PDB file of N, CA, C and O in Angstrom:
ATOM      1  N   MET A   1     -16.365  -8.833 -21.900  1.00  0.00           N
ATOM      2  CA  MET A   1     -15.910  -7.553 -22.407  1.00  0.00           C
ATOM      3  C   MET A   1     -16.275  -6.481 -21.379  1.00  0.00           C
ATOM      4  O   MET A   1     -17.424  -6.387 -20.949  1.00  0.00           O
ATOM      5  N   ASN A   2     -15.287  -5.678 -20.994  1.00  0.00           N
ATOM      6  CA  ASN A   2     -15.553  -4.673 -19.962  1.00  0.00           C
ATOM      7  C   ASN A   2     -16.194  -3.408 -20.563  1.00  0.00           C
ATOM      8  O   ASN A   2     -16.268  -3.253 -21.782  1.00  0.00           O
ATOM      9  N   ASN A   3     -16.645  -2.528 -19.693  1.00  0.00           N
ATOM     10  CA  ASN A   3     -17.350  -1.318 -20.138  1.00  0.00           C
ATOM     11  C   ASN A   3     -16.470  -0.389 -20.960  1.00  0.00           C
ATOM     12  O   ASN A   3     -16.948   0.235 -21.907  1.00  0.00           O
ATOM     13  N   GLU A   4     -15.192  -0.289 -20.613  1.00  0.00           N
ATOM     14  CA  GLU A   4     -14.302   0.583 -21.382  1.00  0.00           C
ATOM     15  C   GLU A   4     -14.221   0.122 -22.833  1.00  0.00           C
ATOM     16  O   GLU A   4     -14.288   0.938 -23.752  1.00  0.00           O
ATOM     17  N   ILE A   5     -14.078  -1.177 -23.034  1.00  0.00           N
ATOM     18  CA  ILE A   5     -14.000  -1.715 -24.394  1.00  0.00           C
ATOM     19  C   ILE A   5     -15.313  -1.472 -25.128  1.00  0.00           C
ATOM     20  O   ILE A   5     -15.303  -1.080 -26.295  1.00  0.00           O
ATOM     21  N   LYS A   6     -16.438  -1.698 -24.461  1.00  0.00           N
ATOM     22  CA  LYS A   6     -17.743  -1.431 -25.091  1.00  0.00           C
ATOM     23  C   LYS A   6     -17.860   0.032 -25.491  1.00  0.00           C
ATOM     24  O   LYS A   6     -18.345   0.343 -26.579  1.00  0.00           O
ATOM     25  N   ASN A   7     -17.420   0.928 -24.620  1.00  0.00           N
ATOM     26  CA  ASN A   7     -17.500   2.367 -24.915  1.00  0.00           C
ATOM     27  C   ASN A   7     -16.593   2.749 -26.081  1.00  0.00           C
ATOM     28  O   ASN A   7     -16.992   3.538 -26.938  1.00  0.00           O
ATOM     29  N   ILE A   8     -15.398   2.209 -26.125  1.00  0.00           N
ATOM     30  CA  ILE A   8     -14.483   2.508 -27.218  1.00  0.00           C
ATOM     31  C   ILE A   8     -15.077   2.038 -28.545  1.00  0.00           C
ATOM     32  O   ILE A   8     -15.013   2.757 -29.543  1.00  0.00           O
ATOM     33  N   ILE A   9     -15.643   0.855 -28.561  1.00  0.00           N
ATOM     34  CA  ILE A   9     -16.277   0.335 -29.782  1.00  0.00           C
ATOM     35  C   ILE A   9     -17.436   1.233 -30.197  1.00  0.00           C
ATOM     36  O   ILE A   9     -17.601   1.526 -31.381  1.00  0.00           O
ATOM     37  N   ALA A  10     -18.239   1.672 -29.230  1.00  0.00           N
ATOM     38  CA  ALA A  10     -19.361   2.566 -29.539  1.00  0.00           C
ATOM     39  C   ALA A  10     -18.853   3.882 -30.127  1.00  0.00           C
ATOM     40  O   ALA A  10     -19.430   4.394 -31.086  1.00  0.00           O
ATOM     41  N   VAL A  11     -17.793   4.424 -29.569  1.00  0.00           N
ATOM     42  CA  VAL A  11     -17.225   5.680 -30.081  1.00  0.00           C
ATOM     43  C   VAL A  11     -16.682   5.468 -31.492  1.00  0.00           C
ATOM     44  O   VAL A  11     -16.881   6.321 -32.358  1.00  0.00           O
ATOM     45  N   ALA A  12     -16.008   4.363 -31.737  1.00  0.00           N
ATOM     46  CA  ALA A  12     -15.503   4.071 -33.080  1.00  0.00           C
ATOM     47  C   ALA A  12     -16.653   4.021 -34.082  1.00  0.00           C
ATOM     48  O   ALA A  12     -16.546   4.562 -35.183  1.00  0.00           O
ATOM     49  N   ASN A  13     -17.742   3.378 -33.705  1.00  0.00           N
ATOM     50  CA  ASN A  13     -18.900   3.298 -34.593  1.00  0.00           C
ATOM     51  C   ASN A  13     -19.541   4.662 -34.813  1.00  0.00           C
ATOM     52  O   ASN A  13     -19.986   4.965 -35.920  1.00  0.00           O
ATOM     53  N   GLU A  14     -19.594   5.485 -33.775  1.00  0.00           N
ATOM     54  CA  GLU A  14     -20.125   6.850 -33.935  1.00  0.00           C
ATOM     55  C   GLU A  14     -19.254   7.658 -34.898  1.00  0.00           C
ATOM     56  O   GLU A  14     -19.771   8.376 -35.753  1.00  0.00           O
ATOM     57  N   LEU A  15     -17.946   7.540 -34.757  1.00  0.00           N
ATOM     58  CA  LEU A  15     -17.040   8.271 -35.643  1.00  0.00           C
ATOM     59  C   LEU A  15     -17.220   7.833 -37.090  1.00  0.00           C
ATOM     60  O   LEU A  15     -17.238   8.662 -37.999  1.00  0.00           O
ATOM     61  N   LEU A  16     -17.353   6.532 -37.299  1.00  0.00           N
ATOM     62  CA  LEU A  16     -17.559   6.045 -38.657  1.00  0.00           C
ATOM     63  C   LEU A  16     -18.898   6.492 -39.228  1.00  0.00           C
ATOM     64  O   LEU A  16     -19.004   6.801 -40.415  1.00  0.00           O
ATOM     65  N   GLN A  17     -19.910   6.525 -38.383  1.00  0.00           N
ATOM     66  CA  GLN A  17     -21.263   6.884 -38.822  1.00  0.00           C
ATOM     67  C   GLN A  17     -21.400   8.385 -39.067  1.00  0.00           C
ATOM     68  O   GLN A  17     -21.899   8.807 -40.110  1.00  0.00           O
ATOM     69  N   ASP A  18     -20.953   9.186 -38.099  1.00  0.00           N
ATOM     70  CA  ASP A  18     -21.231  10.622 -38.119  1.00  0.00           C
ATOM     71  C   ASP A  18     -19.989  11.504 -38.253  1.00  0.00           C
ATOM     72  O   ASP A  18     -20.108  12.697 -38.532  1.00  0.00           O
ATOM     73  N   GLY A  19     -18.812  10.937 -38.061  1.00  0.00           N
ATOM     74  CA  GLY A  19     -17.590  11.725 -38.092  1.00  0.00           C
ATOM     75  C   GLY A  19     -17.345  12.498 -36.819  1.00  0.00           C
ATOM     76  O   GLY A  19     -16.393  13.273 -36.736  1.00  0.00           O
ATOM     77  N   GLU A  20     -18.191  12.299 -35.827  1.00  0.00           N
ATOM     78  CA  GLU A  20     -18.024  12.961 -34.529  1.00  0.00           C
ATOM     79  C   GLU A  20     -18.615  12.088 -33.436  1.00  0.00           C
ATOM     80  O   GLU A  20     -19.336  11.128 -33.705  1.00  0.00           O
ATOM     81  N   THR A  21     -18.295  12.441 -32.202  1.00  0.00           N
ATOM     82  CA  THR A  21     -18.759  11.671 -31.051  1.00  0.00           C
ATOM     83  C   THR A  21     -18.741  12.552 -29.812  1.00  0.00           C
ATOM     84  O   THR A  21     -18.057  13.575 -29.772  1.00  0.00           O
ATOM     85  N   CYS A  22     -19.487  12.151 -28.819  1.00  0.00           N
ATOM     86  CA  CYS A  22     -19.445  12.805 -27.511  1.00  0.00           C
ATOM     87  C   CYS A  22     -18.574  12.006 -26.549  1.00  0.00           C
ATOM     88  O   CYS A  22     -18.546  12.284 -25.350  1.00  0.00           O
ATOM     89  N   GLY A  23     -17.861  11.010 -27.081  1.00  0.00           N
ATOM     90  CA  GLY A  23     -16.999  10.179 -26.249  1.00  0.00           C
ATOM     91  C   GLY A  23     -15.884  10.994 -25.612  1.00  0.00           C
ATOM     92  O   GLY A  23     -15.560  12.093 -26.061  1.00  0.00           O
ATOM     93  N   SER A  24     -15.314  10.440 -24.573  1.00  0.00           N
ATOM     94  CA  SER A  24     -14.211  11.101 -23.875  1.00  0.00           C
ATOM     95  C   SER A  24     -12.994  11.201 -24.786  1.00  0.00           C
ATOM     96  O   SER A  24     -12.923  10.547 -25.827  1.00  0.00           O
ATOM     97  N   THR A  25     -12.049  12.022 -24.382  1.00  0.00           N
ATOM     98  CA  THR A  25     -10.816  12.166 -25.155  1.00  0.00           C
ATOM     99  C   THR A  25     -10.112  10.820 -25.299  1.00  0.00           C
ATOM    100  O   THR A  25      -9.660  10.470 -26.389  1.00  0.00           O
ATOM    101  N   GLY A  26     -10.019  10.075 -24.221  1.00  0.00           N
ATOM    102  CA  GLY A  26      -9.371   8.766 -24.273  1.00  0.00           C
ATOM    103  C   GLY A  26     -10.088   7.805 -25.202  1.00  0.00           C
ATOM    104  O   GLY A  26      -9.449   7.062 -25.947  1.00  0.00           O
ATOM    105  N   GLU A  27     -11.419   7.815 -25.161  1.00  0.00           N
ATOM    106  CA  GLU A  27     -12.201   6.952 -26.045  1.00  0.00           C
ATOM    107  C   GLU A  27     -11.990   7.339 -27.504  1.00  0.00           C
ATOM    108  O   GLU A  27     -11.887   6.470 -28.369  1.00  0.00           O
ATOM    109  N   GLN A  28     -11.925   8.633 -27.778  1.00  0.00           N
ATOM    110  CA  GLN A  28     -11.697   9.098 -29.154  1.00  0.00           C
ATOM    111  C   GLN A  28     -10.313   8.702 -29.653  1.00  0.00           C
ATOM    112  O   GLN A  28     -10.158   8.272 -30.796  1.00  0.00           O
ATOM    113  N   ILE A  29      -9.316   8.846 -28.798  1.00  0.00           N
ATOM    114  CA  ILE A  29      -7.956   8.458 -29.186  1.00  0.00           C
ATOM    115  C   ILE A  29      -7.903   6.963 -29.457  1.00  0.00           C
ATOM    116  O   ILE A  29      -7.365   6.536 -30.479  1.00  0.00           O
ATOM    117  N   ALA A  30      -8.455   6.168 -28.554  1.00  0.00           N
ATOM    118  CA  ALA A  30      -8.457   4.716 -28.730  1.00  0.00           C
ATOM    119  C   ALA A  30      -9.190   4.336 -30.017  1.00  0.00           C
ATOM    120  O   ALA A  30      -8.723   3.478 -30.766  1.00  0.00           O
ATOM    121  N   ALA A  31     -10.321   4.962 -30.274  1.00  0.00           N
ATOM    122  CA  ALA A  31     -11.091   4.666 -31.488  1.00  0.00           C
ATOM    123  C   ALA A  31     -10.285   5.011 -32.737  1.00  0.00           C
ATOM    124  O   ALA A  31     -10.313   4.262 -33.714  1.00  0.00           O
ATOM    125  N   ALA A  32      -9.577   6.121 -32.719  1.00  0.00           N
ATOM    126  CA  ALA A  32      -8.753   6.503 -33.871  1.00  0.00           C
ATOM    127  C   ALA A  32      -7.714   5.423 -34.168  1.00  0.00           C
ATOM    128  O   ALA A  32      -7.476   5.089 -35.329  1.00  0.00           O
ATOM    129  N   PHE A  33      -7.100   4.880 -33.121  1.00  0.00           N
ATOM    130  CA  PHE A  33      -6.114   3.826 -33.325  1.00  0.00           C
ATOM    131  C   PHE A  33      -6.770   2.537 -33.798  1.00  0.00           C
ATOM    132  O   PHE A  33      -6.217   1.845 -34.654  1.00  0.00           O
ATOM    133  N   ILE A  34      -7.924   2.205 -33.265  1.00  0.00           N
ATOM    134  CA  ILE A  34      -8.631   0.995 -33.693  1.00  0.00           C
ATOM    135  C   ILE A  34      -8.982   1.084 -35.173  1.00  0.00           C
ATOM    136  O   ILE A  34      -8.841   0.115 -35.919  1.00  0.00           O
ATOM    137  N   LEU A  35      -9.440   2.258 -35.582  1.00  0.00           N
ATOM    138  CA  LEU A  35      -9.854   2.461 -36.968  1.00  0.00           C
ATOM    139  C   LEU A  35      -8.678   2.757 -37.895  1.00  0.00           C
ATOM    140  O   LEU A  35      -8.825   2.771 -39.117  1.00  0.00           O
ATOM    141  N   ASN A  36      -7.500   2.994 -37.295  1.00  0.00           N
ATOM    142  CA  ASN A  36      -6.318   3.411 -38.059  1.00  0.00           C
ATOM    143  C   ASN A  36      -6.620   4.677 -38.866  1.00  0.00           C
ATOM    144  O   ASN A  36      -6.238   4.808 -40.029  1.00  0.00           O
ATOM    145  N   ARG A  37      -7.315   5.594 -38.210  1.00  0.00           N
ATOM    146  CA  ARG A  37      -7.740   6.855 -38.834  1.00  0.00           C
ATOM    147  C   ARG A  37      -7.343   8.001 -37.908  1.00  0.00           C
ATOM    148  O   ARG A  37      -8.116   8.411 -37.042  1.00  0.00           O
ATOM    149  N   MET A  38      -6.143   8.502 -38.098  1.00  0.00           N
ATOM    150  CA  MET A  38      -5.621   9.529 -37.205  1.00  0.00           C
ATOM    151  C   MET A  38      -6.357  10.855 -37.332  1.00  0.00           C
ATOM    152  O   MET A  38      -6.219  11.716 -36.463  1.00  0.00           O
ATOM    153  N   GLU A  39      -7.132  11.038 -38.389  1.00  0.00           N
ATOM    154  CA  GLU A  39      -7.938  12.260 -38.490  1.00  0.00           C
ATOM    155  C   GLU A  39      -9.019  12.314 -37.413  1.00  0.00           C
ATOM    156  O   GLU A  39      -9.606  13.370 -37.179  1.00  0.00           O
ATOM    157  N   TYR A  40      -9.288  11.188 -36.758  1.00  0.00           N
ATOM    158  CA  TYR A  40     -10.263  11.159 -35.666  1.00  0.00           C
ATOM    159  C   TYR A  40      -9.650  11.505 -34.309  1.00  0.00           C
ATOM    160  O   TYR A  40     -10.368  11.567 -33.310  1.00  0.00           O
ATOM    161  N   LEU A  41      -8.345  11.728 -34.258  1.00  0.00           N
ATOM    162  CA  LEU A  41      -7.743  12.166 -33.000  1.00  0.00           C
ATOM    163  C   LEU A  41      -8.296  13.534 -32.626  1.00  0.00           C
ATOM    164  O   LEU A  41      -8.474  14.385 -33.498  1.00  0.00           O
ATOM    165  N   PRO A  42      -8.570  13.759 -31.345  1.00  0.00           N
ATOM    166  CA  PRO A  42      -8.980  15.110 -30.923  1.00  0.00           C
ATOM    167  C   PRO A  42      -7.896  16.113 -31.312  1.00  0.00           C
ATOM    168  O   PRO A  42      -6.711  15.778 -31.322  1.00  0.00           O
ATOM    169  N   MET A  43      -8.290  17.308 -31.622  1.00  0.00           N
ATOM    170  CA  MET A  43      -7.365  18.335 -32.113  1.00  0.00           C
ATOM    171  C   MET A  43      -6.168  18.553 -31.184  1.00  0.00           C
ATOM    172  O   MET A  43      -5.083  18.896 -31.653  1.00  0.00           O
ATOM    173  N   SER A  44      -6.348  18.363 -29.897  1.00  0.00           N
ATOM    174  CA  SER A  44      -5.255  18.592 -28.953  1.00  0.00           C
ATOM    175  C   SER A  44      -4.237  17.452 -28.940  1.00  0.00           C
ATOM    176  O   SER A  44      -3.222  17.539 -28.249  1.00  0.00           O
ATOM    177  N   HIS A  45      -4.501  16.375 -29.704  1.00  0.00           N
ATOM    178  CA  HIS A  45      -3.614  15.206 -29.700  1.00  0.00           C
ATOM    179  C   HIS A  45      -3.228  14.811 -31.120  1.00  0.00           C
ATOM    180  O   HIS A  45      -3.304  13.637 -31.483  1.00  0.00           O
ATOM    181  N   LEU A  46      -2.820  15.773 -31.913  1.00  0.00           N
ATOM    182  CA  LEU A  46      -2.500  15.495 -33.305  1.00  0.00           C
ATOM    183  C   LEU A  46      -1.165  14.797 -33.501  1.00  0.00           C
ATOM    184  O   LEU A  46      -0.930  14.226 -34.566  1.00  0.00           O
ATOM    185  N   VAL A  47      -0.289  14.824 -32.516  1.00  0.00           N
ATOM    186  CA  VAL A  47       0.971  14.088 -32.610  1.00  0.00           C
ATOM    187  C   VAL A  47       0.679  12.647 -32.194  1.00  0.00           C
ATOM    188  O   VAL A  47       0.322  12.379 -31.047  1.00  0.00           O
ATOM    189  N   VAL A  48       0.833  11.739 -33.132  1.00  0.00           N
ATOM    190  CA  VAL A  48       0.373  10.364 -32.938  1.00  0.00           C
ATOM    191  C   VAL A  48       1.023   9.699 -31.735  1.00  0.00           C
ATOM    192  O   VAL A  48       0.325   9.089 -30.925  1.00  0.00           O
ATOM    193  N   ILE A  49       2.327   9.799 -31.600  1.00  0.00           N
ATOM    194  CA  ILE A  49       3.005   9.129 -30.483  1.00  0.00           C
ATOM    195  C   ILE A  49       2.546   9.696 -29.142  1.00  0.00           C
ATOM    196  O   ILE A  49       2.417   8.952 -28.170  1.00  0.00           O
ATOM    197  N   GLU A  50       2.304  10.981 -29.080  1.00  0.00           N
ATOM    198  CA  GLU A  50       1.799  11.582 -27.837  1.00  0.00           C
ATOM    199  C   GLU A  50       0.393  11.087 -27.532  1.00  0.00           C
ATOM    200  O   GLU A  50       0.049  10.854 -26.373  1.00  0.00           O
ATOM    201  N   ALA A  51      -0.416  10.928 -28.567  1.00  0.00           N
ATOM    202  CA  ALA A  51      -1.766  10.406 -28.360  1.00  0.00           C
ATOM    203  C   ALA A  51      -1.696   8.978 -27.825  1.00  0.00           C
ATOM    204  O   ALA A  51      -2.430   8.628 -26.900  1.00  0.00           O
ATOM    205  N   TRP A  52      -0.812   8.144 -28.401  1.00  0.00           N
ATOM    206  CA  TRP A  52      -0.666   6.766 -27.938  1.00  0.00           C
ATOM    207  C   TRP A  52      -0.210   6.740 -26.477  1.00  0.00           C
ATOM    208  O   TRP A  52      -0.734   5.972 -25.671  1.00  0.00           O
ATOM    209  N   GLN A  53       0.761   7.578 -26.146  1.00  0.00           N
ATOM    210  CA  GLN A  53       1.251   7.635 -24.773  1.00  0.00           C
ATOM    211  C   GLN A  53       0.159   8.128 -23.822  1.00  0.00           C
ATOM    212  O   GLN A  53       0.084   7.670 -22.682  1.00  0.00           O
ATOM    213  N   ARG A  54      -0.672   9.038 -24.269  1.00  0.00           N
ATOM    214  CA  ARG A  54      -1.766   9.581 -23.459  1.00  0.00           C
ATOM    215  C   ARG A  54      -2.722   8.480 -22.997  1.00  0.00           C
ATOM    216  O   ARG A  54      -3.314   8.573 -21.921  1.00  0.00           O
ATOM    217  N   LEU A  55      -2.867   7.433 -23.821  1.00  0.00           N
ATOM    218  CA  LEU A  55      -3.769   6.341 -23.447  1.00  0.00           C
ATOM    219  C   LEU A  55      -3.288   5.594 -22.216  1.00  0.00           C
ATOM    220  O   LEU A  55      -4.104   5.173 -21.395  1.00  0.00           O
ATOM    221  N   GLY A  56      -2.001   5.424 -22.073  1.00  0.00           N
ATOM    222  CA  GLY A  56      -1.478   4.637 -20.961  1.00  0.00           C
ATOM    223  C   GLY A  56      -1.582   3.146 -21.244  1.00  0.00           C
ATOM    224  O   GLY A  56      -2.233   2.724 -22.199  1.00  0.00           O
ATOM    225  N   VAL A  57      -0.944   2.373 -20.414  1.00  0.00           N
ATOM    226  CA  VAL A  57      -0.809   0.932 -20.636  1.00  0.00           C
ATOM    227  C   VAL A  57      -2.160   0.219 -20.683  1.00  0.00           C
ATOM    228  O   VAL A  57      -2.368  -0.628 -21.552  1.00  0.00           O
ATOM    229  N   SER A  58      -3.077   0.538 -19.777  1.00  0.00           N
ATOM    230  CA  SER A  58      -4.367  -0.162 -19.727  1.00  0.00           C
ATOM    231  C   SER A  58      -5.171   0.063 -20.997  1.00  0.00           C
ATOM    232  O   SER A  58      -5.700  -0.880 -21.585  1.00  0.00           O
ATOM    233  N   TRP A  59      -5.257   1.324 -21.418  1.00  0.00           N
ATOM    234  CA  TRP A  59      -6.055   1.638 -22.611  1.00  0.00           C
ATOM    235  C   TRP A  59      -5.362   1.176 -23.880  1.00  0.00           C
ATOM    236  O   TRP A  59      -6.034   0.823 -24.849  1.00  0.00           O
ATOM    237  N   GLN A  60      -4.039   1.167 -23.901  1.00  0.00           N
ATOM    238  CA  GLN A  60      -3.325   0.592 -25.040  1.00  0.00           C
ATOM    239  C   GLN A  60      -3.677  -0.889 -25.168  1.00  0.00           C
ATOM    240  O   GLN A  60      -3.844  -1.399 -26.275  1.00  0.00           O
ATOM    241  N   ALA A  61      -3.788  -1.576 -24.028  1.00  0.00           N
ATOM    242  CA  ALA A  61      -4.175  -2.989 -24.035  1.00  0.00           C
ATOM    243  C   ALA A  61      -5.604  -3.154 -24.562  1.00  0.00           C
ATOM    244  O   ALA A  61      -5.892  -4.117 -25.272  1.00  0.00           O
ATOM    245  N   TYR A  62      -6.502  -2.220 -24.220  1.00  0.00           N
ATOM    246  CA  TYR A  62      -7.866  -2.283 -24.760  1.00  0.00           C
ATOM    247  C   TYR A  62      -7.845  -2.172 -26.277  1.00  0.00           C
ATOM    248  O   TYR A  62      -8.543  -2.917 -26.965  1.00  0.00           O
ATOM    249  N   VAL A  63      -7.051  -1.247 -26.800  1.00  0.00           N
ATOM    250  CA  VAL A  63      -6.944  -1.079 -28.259  1.00  0.00           C
ATOM    251  C   VAL A  63      -6.473  -2.383 -28.891  1.00  0.00           C
ATOM    252  O   VAL A  63      -7.049  -2.840 -29.879  1.00  0.00           O
ATOM    253  N   MET A  64      -5.441  -2.975 -28.332  1.00  0.00           N
ATOM    254  CA  MET A  64      -4.901  -4.215 -28.892  1.00  0.00           C
ATOM    255  C   MET A  64      -5.919  -5.356 -28.797  1.00  0.00           C
ATOM    256  O   MET A  64      -6.048  -6.154 -29.726  1.00  0.00           O
ATOM    257  N   GLU A  65      -6.642  -5.432 -27.670  1.00  0.00           N
ATOM    258  CA  GLU A  65      -7.660  -6.481 -27.530  1.00  0.00           C
ATOM    259  C   GLU A  65      -8.776  -6.310 -28.562  1.00  0.00           C
ATOM    260  O   GLU A  65      -9.207  -7.282 -29.182  1.00  0.00           O
ATOM    261  N   ILE A  66      -9.236  -5.086 -28.740  1.00  0.00           N
ATOM    262  CA  ILE A  66     -10.290  -4.837 -29.730  1.00  0.00           C
ATOM    263  C   ILE A  66      -9.790  -5.201 -31.123  1.00  0.00           C
ATOM    264  O   ILE A  66     -10.503  -5.857 -31.882  1.00  0.00           O
ATOM    265  N   LYS A  67      -8.563  -4.780 -31.471  1.00  0.00           N
ATOM    266  CA  LYS A  67      -8.006  -5.090 -32.791  1.00  0.00           C
ATOM    267  C   LYS A  67      -7.904  -6.601 -33.006  1.00  0.00           C
ATOM    268  O   LYS A  67      -8.103  -7.082 -34.121  1.00  0.00           O
ATOM    269  N   GLN A  68      -7.598  -7.345 -31.952  1.00  0.00           N
ATOM    270  CA  GLN A  68      -7.415  -8.791 -32.073  1.00  0.00           C
ATOM    271  C   GLN A  68      -8.727  -9.565 -32.027  1.00  0.00           C
ATOM    272  O   GLN A  68      -8.894 -10.547 -32.751  1.00  0.00           O
ATOM    273  N   ASP A  69      -9.665  -9.126 -31.175  1.00  0.00           N
ATOM    274  CA  ASP A  69     -10.812  -9.977 -30.867  1.00  0.00           C
ATOM    275  C   ASP A  69     -12.191  -9.396 -31.150  1.00  0.00           C
ATOM    276  O   ASP A  69     -13.177 -10.133 -31.132  1.00  0.00           O
ATOM    277  N   HIS A  70     -12.287  -8.094 -31.411  1.00  0.00           N
ATOM    278  CA  HIS A  70     -13.628  -7.493 -31.465  1.00  0.00           C
ATOM    279  C   HIS A  70     -13.897  -6.626 -32.692  1.00  0.00           C
ATOM    280  O   HIS A  70     -14.865  -5.867 -32.710  1.00  0.00           O
ATOM    281  N   MET A  71     -13.049  -6.731 -33.719  1.00  0.00           N
ATOM    282  CA  MET A  71     -13.260  -5.881 -34.895  1.00  0.00           C
ATOM    283  C   MET A  71     -14.561  -6.198 -35.616  1.00  0.00           C
ATOM    284  O   MET A  71     -15.068  -5.375 -36.378  1.00  0.00           O
ATOM    285  N   HIS A  72     -15.099  -7.382 -35.381  1.00  0.00           N
ATOM    286  CA  HIS A  72     -16.391  -7.719 -36.004  1.00  0.00           C
ATOM    287  C   HIS A  72     -17.520  -6.828 -35.472  1.00  0.00           C
ATOM    288  O   HIS A  72     -18.595  -6.780 -36.069  1.00  0.00           O
ATOM    289  N   LEU A  73     -17.290  -6.127 -34.365  1.00  0.00           N
ATOM    290  CA  LEU A  73     -18.295  -5.234 -33.799  1.00  0.00           C
ATOM    291  C   LEU A  73     -18.209  -3.817 -34.364  1.00  0.00           C
ATOM    292  O   LEU A  73     -19.055  -2.974 -34.066  1.00  0.00           O
ATOM    293  N   ILE A  74     -17.189  -3.557 -35.177  1.00  0.00           N
ATOM    294  CA  ILE A  74     -17.042  -2.250 -35.814  1.00  0.00           C
ATOM    295  C   ILE A  74     -17.869  -2.273 -37.090  1.00  0.00           C
ATOM    296  O   ILE A  74     -17.695  -3.146 -37.941  1.00  0.00           O
ATOM    297  N   LYS A  75     -18.764  -1.311 -37.214  1.00  0.00           N
ATOM    298  CA  LYS A  75     -19.703  -1.273 -38.338  1.00  0.00           C
ATOM    299  C   LYS A  75     -19.180  -0.339 -39.428  1.00  0.00           C
ATOM    300  O   LYS A  75     -19.418   0.869 -39.404  1.00  0.00           O
ATOM    301  N   ILE A  76     -18.464  -0.930 -40.381  1.00  0.00           N
ATOM    302  CA  ILE A  76     -17.924  -0.157 -41.496  1.00  0.00           C
ATOM    303  C   ILE A  76     -19.094   0.197 -42.431  1.00  0.00           C
ATOM    304  O   ILE A  76     -19.801  -0.693 -42.903  1.00  0.00           O
ATOM    305  N   PRO A  77     -19.293   1.487 -42.693  1.00  0.00           N
ATOM    306  CA  PRO A  77     -20.399   1.879 -43.574  1.00  0.00           C
ATOM    307  C   PRO A  77     -20.209   1.339 -44.996  1.00  0.00           C
ATOM    308  O   PRO A  77     -19.090   1.274 -45.505  1.00  0.00           O
ATOM    309  N   ALA A  78     -21.303   0.962 -45.612  1.00  0.00           N
ATOM    310  CA  ALA A  78     -21.248   0.492 -47.007  1.00  0.00           C
ATOM    311  C   ALA A  78     -21.044   1.670 -47.947  1.00  0.00           C
ATOM    312  O   ALA A  78     -21.520   2.777 -47.692  1.00  0.00           O
ATOM    313  N   GLY A  79     -20.332   1.416 -49.031  1.00  0.00           N
ATOM    314  CA  GLY A  79     -20.164   2.437 -50.067  1.00  0.00           C
ATOM    315  C   GLY A  79     -19.081   3.324 -49.717  1.00  0.00           C
ATOM    316  O   GLY A  79     -18.780   4.255 -50.464  1.00  0.00           O
TER     317      GLY A  79
END
């Protein structure tokens, strides 16, 4: 697993835990797609298709890889 994927997973977990993160814009967008929670998109990327395009092919592939192979690392809060 590369560093970008690790960072995206960490940002997703921060968003679930605290509702905010210090992650980069790209990490936040990717995390929103991984979590299927568009309310986590940065305010400047509220149009979903534009946010997806902003990621670019490499980061879109990271999102798909995480969704397929690494969702067990996402810590869904209890309750």
